[in-house]
N, C-alpha and C positions, 0 to 999 in steps of 0.2 A: 174638844176644841183646841186648835193649836194657839199657843199664846202668840199674840200680836207683837211685833217688834216695831219700835219706833226710833228713827235715827237721830240719837242724842248722845251726848257725851257730858257726864256730869249733871249740871242743871241746865246746859245750854243745848238747844237743837242744832243740828249741823245739816246743811244741804246734802241729800243723797244723790249721788251720781246716777246717770241714766243706766249705765251697764253695771257689771259686778263691781261691788266696792272693794278695790283692791287693797285698801287700808286695812281690810279684815285679814288679809292673808298673813301678815307678820305675827299677830297674836295666835291664829289658828295653827301655823306651822310651828312656832315656838312652844305652844302648850302641848301639841302632838308628840313632840320628840322627847318630852320628859320621861315618857315610859321606856322607850327603847334605849335611852342614853343610861338610865338606872338599871336596866336589865343588863346592859352589856359591860359597864364600868366594873360591877361588882366581880367579874370573872378573875380579874388581876388583884382583887383586894383580899380574897379569901384566905390566902396564905398568911400575909402579914397580920390580918384580923385574928386568925387562929393562934399564931405565935403571942400577939398582944394579950389575949384572954386564955392562952393555955387550953384552947379547945380543939378537939380532933375534927377532921373533915366531915364525919358523920354528923356534928353539931353545926359547923359553919354552913353547911348545905342548905341548913333552914333559912339562911339569908336569901338564897335565890327561891327557894320553895315559897316562903312568906310572901314575897312580891307577886309571884304567879298565882298563888291563891286569892290575894286580896285584889288583884287585878282581874282575873277571870270573873269573880263574883261582882265586884264593883263596876265594870264596864256596863252590863246591861241595867243594873240597878240605877246607876247614876245617869245612864242614857234615858231611862224612863223619865226621871225627875227632870231631864233637859227638856223632853218632850212636854211635860206638864208646866213647868216654870219658865222655860226659856233658857237659852244658853249662856247669857251673861251672869245670871246669879251662880249657876254651878260652876262655870269656868273660874270666876273669881274665887269661890270657896275652895274649889280643887287645887288650883295653882297656889292659893295661900296656905292650904295644908302642906303641900309638897315643901315650902320653905320651912314651916314649922317642924316638919319630920326631918329635914336636913339638919337642922339645928339640934334636934333630939340625937341624932346619930352621931354628930360631931362630938357631942358633950357625953356620950353614953358611958356609964361607969362599968357596965357589964353586957355580955353577949345577949342576954334576955331582952335588955333595954333596946339593944341595936336591932334585933329581930323585930321588935315593936315598932321601931322606926320604920323598918322596911314594909311592915303592914300599912302604916300610914301613908307611906310614899305609894303604895299599890292603890289605895283607895283615892289618894289625890291625884295621881296621874291618870286616873280612869275617866276624868271629867271631859278633858280637851278634845279627845277624837269624836265623841258623840256630840259635843257642842259644835265641832268644826262640820260634821255633817248635817247638823240642824240649821247651821248658818248658810251653807251651800244651797240648801233647799229653800230657805227663807229668801235668799237673794234672788234665786230663780223666779220665785213667785212674785216678788216686788217689782222685779224689772221686766217679767214676762219673756225673758231670754233663758232658754234652758240649755246652757252649754257648760256643764261643770268639768269637763275633761281635764282643762288645765290645772284647775284647782285640785281635783283628785289626785293628779299626777304630782303635783308640788307635795301633797301630804305623803304619797307613798314614797316618793324619791328621798324626801328629807328624813323620813323615819329609817329607810334603808342606808342611807348615808351616816347617819348618827350611829346606828348599830354596827356599822363597819368600824368607825373611828373611835368608838366607845373604849374598847380595851386599850387602845394606844393613848387616849386622853387620860384614861385612869391611871396607866402606868406613869405617865408624865407627872400627874398631880401627886402621886404616892411618892415618886422620886424627889419631888420638890418639897412636900411637907407631910408625908406620911398618909396613911390610909384614911385619916379622918376628913381628908379633902374629897373623898368621893361622896361623902355626905354633904359637907359645906359648900360644895359647888351649887347644890340645889337652892341655896340661899339667893344668890344673885340672879339665878334663872328665874325663881319664883318671883322675885321683885320686878324683873323685866316684863313678866307675863302679866302681873298686876297693873303695871303702869299702861303697858298696851291694851289690855282689857278694858281698864277705866276709860281709857282715852277713846278707844275705837269700837268697842262692841256695843250694838244697839240695845236699847232697854226694852223690857217686856212689860206689856200691858197688865194692869191689875186683875183682869178677869180670870187669869189661870189660877190665882191663888184660891179660888174657890173649888178646885178639883180635889177629889180624894184621892188619898194614897193607899194602896193595897199593901199594907204592912206585913199581914200574915203570908201574902202570896210571896213577897220579897224574902221573908224570913224561910220559907218551905224551899225556895228556889236555893237560898244560900246553902241549906243543910244538904239538899241534893248534889249541889256542885262540889262542895267541899269533901263530903264523903266520897263521892266518885274520884275526885282527883287525889285524895290521900291513898286511895286503894291503887290507883294507876301509878303513883310514885313508888309504891313498894308492894305489888301484888304477891302475897303469901298466904299460905293456908290459915295461919293464925289471925289473919285479917278477915275472916270470912264475914264479920259483922258489917263491914264497910259497904259492900254490894248490897247486902239485905237492907241496911239503912238507906241507901241510895234508892232501892226499889219502893220502900215504903214512903219516903219523902216525895218521890216522884208521883206515885198514886195520889197522896194527899194534895199535891201541888195541883195536878190535872183536876181533881174534884173541886177544888177551891176556885181555880180560874175559870172553870166552866159555869160556876153558879153565881159569881159576882158580876155587877152591871159593868164596872170599869176595873178590869183586871190588870195586874202587873204585865204579864203576857197573854194578850188575847188569844188563846188556843183555837177558838173558832175561826178567826181570821187567818192565823198561821197555818191551821190545818187545811184551809181552803186556798192557800197559797202555796200550791206545790212547787213551782219554780224558786220561791225563796228558800223552802225547806232544802231543795237539792243545792242552792248555792251555798247554804251551810254545810251540807255534806261534802261539797267539792271543797270547800275551805279546810275541812278536817283532813280530807285525803292529801291535799296539796301540801300542808304544812307538816304533816306526819312524815311524809318523804323528805321534805326540805329539812326539818330538824334532825331526822334520822341520819341524814347524810352529814350535816354540820357536826352532830356528836360523834357518830361512829367513824366517819373517815378521819376526823381529827385525831381520835384516839389511836386509830390503826397507823396513822403517819408516824406517831411517837413511839408506838410499842411494837407494831408489826413491820414498819418500815425502817424503824431505827433513827428517825429525825428527831432532833432537839425541839423544844417548843417554838424558838424564834423561827428556825426553818419550816416547820409545820404552819406557822402563821403566814409566811411568805407563799407557800404553796397554795393557801386558801385565797391569796388575793384576786387570781383570775375569777373565782366564783363570785366574789363581792363586785368586781369591776364589770362583768358580763350581765350581773343583774342590773347595776345601776344604769349602764349605758342602755341596755334593752328598755327599761322602764322610761327613760328620758327620750328615747327615739319614738317609741310607740305610744307615749301617753297622750297624745292629742288626738288620737283615733280611737273611738270607743271599740268598735270592732270585737264584741266581747266573745262571740262564738269561735272567731279567728283565733283569738289570743288563748282561748281554753284548748282548742283543738292542737294547736301548734305546741302549746306548752306541754301538753300531755304527751304527745308524740316524743318531743325533745327529752322529756323526763324518763319516759320509757327507754330511750336510747341511751341516755346517762346511766340508768340503772343497769342495763345490759352491759355497759362499757366496765362497770365496776367489776363484773365477772371476769374480765380479763387482766384486773390489777393484781399484782403480787409483790412478794418481797424483793424481787429483783427488778421491778419495772422501771424503766427510765424516768427521769424528772419529767420530761417533755408529756409523757402520758398522763403523770399524776396532775400536772397543769391543766392538760387538755380536758380531762374528766370534770375538773372543777369549773373550767369555763363552759362546758357544755351544760352542766347542771345549774349554773347561773342564769341562763337565757330563760328557763321556765319559771324561775323565782321571779324574774321581772314581769313576765307575762301574766301569770296565774294571780299574783297577788292584785295587780291592777284590775284584771277581769272580774274578779270576785268582789271589789270595791264597787266598780261601776255597776255590775249586775245588781248589787243589793240596793244601789240608789234608785235604779229603775223598778225594781220590783217591790219594794218595802212600802207599807202604807205611809204617805206622807206625814200623817198626824204622829206616827211611832218611828220615824226615821233615826231618832236618838237611841232608843232602846235596840232598835234593829241592828244599828251599827255596833252597839256594845256587844250583842250576841255574836256578831260576826268574829269580834276579837276573842270572845270567849271560846269559839270553835277552834281558833288558831292556837290558844294556850293548850286546848285539849289535844291537839295535834302534837304540840311540843311534848306534852306529858307521855302520850302515847309513844312517841319516838324515843323518849328516855327509857321507858319500860322495856321497848324492843331492844335497845341498845343493850341494856343489862342483861337481857335474856340471850343474846347471841355472843356477849363478852362475859361470861360467867366469872372467868379467872384473868383473862388476857385478851387485849385486843388483837387477836392474830388473823391470819388470811382467811382461814376457814369461817371464822365468826363474821368477817367482813363480807364473804360471798353470801353466807346466810341472811345477812342484813340486807344485802342487794337484792336477793329474791323476795324478801318482804317488801321492800321499797317497790319493786317491780310489780308485785301484785296489786299494790294500792295505786300505781300509776296506771295499770291496765283497767283497773275498776273507774278510775278518774275518767278516762277516754271513754269508757263503755256507757257512762252515764251523761256524757256530753254529746256523742254523735247523734243519738236520736231525738235529742231536745230541741224541738223546733221552736220552742218559746224564746230561745236565744237569738234568733234571727230577728225576732220582732222588738227586740230591745233597742230602740231608736229615741232620740229626743223628744219629750212629750210635748203636746200643744201648749204654748205659752198660757200661763194664768194672768187674768188681769191682776194688775198692781192692787195691793192692799191698801186700803184708807188707814191713815194713821189714826191711832185711838188716842183720844185725850187723856 
């Protein structure tokens, strides 16, 4: 049973508008950008943090890894809790945890405590996106108007924008008051989310509290995912036990979820929802290519092309600009199949163009490749988000949205492993071309599973549901 939402703030009820309640957009967007801003700001803080604690890069990289691990596990777990208990409770708890984690990081006496703060940030920032997807679905059911394109676009564009400006913002904060500020900034952001959440997020009826939680299923899923991600971050023969642990955890997880009446991930429903499974696969393929280009191209620009860090950052601006413009211009039209096909074709073209790039390539070509590959980033992310909204079980939209983010992070880790494999010692042009062929293969596979998928043509706005009666 989906938790019923009642329009109320504090102890006072508020009149609900006839259409989508646009007062929800501010807390939804602000909460959803907490994760990308913490993912991106840390990039410019690693060196000063390493100097402060006398830690080498092999240790400070755990500040990045810890957030990825916690978020990849936390998104679907907290998403399931959103489905069970409603978005308001989890949103407020998660964004409150972000503020506490930010304060802990700012006062951290050691690198270990700082890593623990990043783990808490990962879990805290995992609540807002599933909550936003749950709220979008609830508003469509309350109003009987199924038109989420504008809201989904706002979520996607805001996350992309913050990811772009995150390193710059982090640099400004560090220059003004030191690396502590990349953690301290979470305190006012958390406070703003709490104020907006308390004021505008609708309450959840008490019936949801009687639902059971599949804690063993959540624990097995966490073991499965953490062991897999740890192996992807450093695939070496001496880590043979990690894939074995992954397989054992996966088998135990499947047995558990198929036997319990209210599983964490309903494998029976998911197995019968082939289109949603394919959407997760598309997310994995799209973001593997996206992150492989971001990681691999940036390193090559500095080592293979000989640009300094600031110049390499400027060369990547067209990538960000074209992604943002594409998402903004095309966001209000769902056109899932069209976006996936065009995005896949342009991604193939961009990967092929990388094969023509070399150490002597003119700057205009370097800029053009980035601009070309930014377009599919804007198209594919929106298409996957909209497809999930249409394909997922409405009662599990929160956990389904969390899994979508998990597959994105798996793509990021796969890209990181591929980059390390093609650049064993130095980011040279031969390694870039090998990485481009890897990306090209993934993009061709993405197109191959999209073209014959006739279900995409049927992803249209659903028939309006009758408004829910408020629950006392």
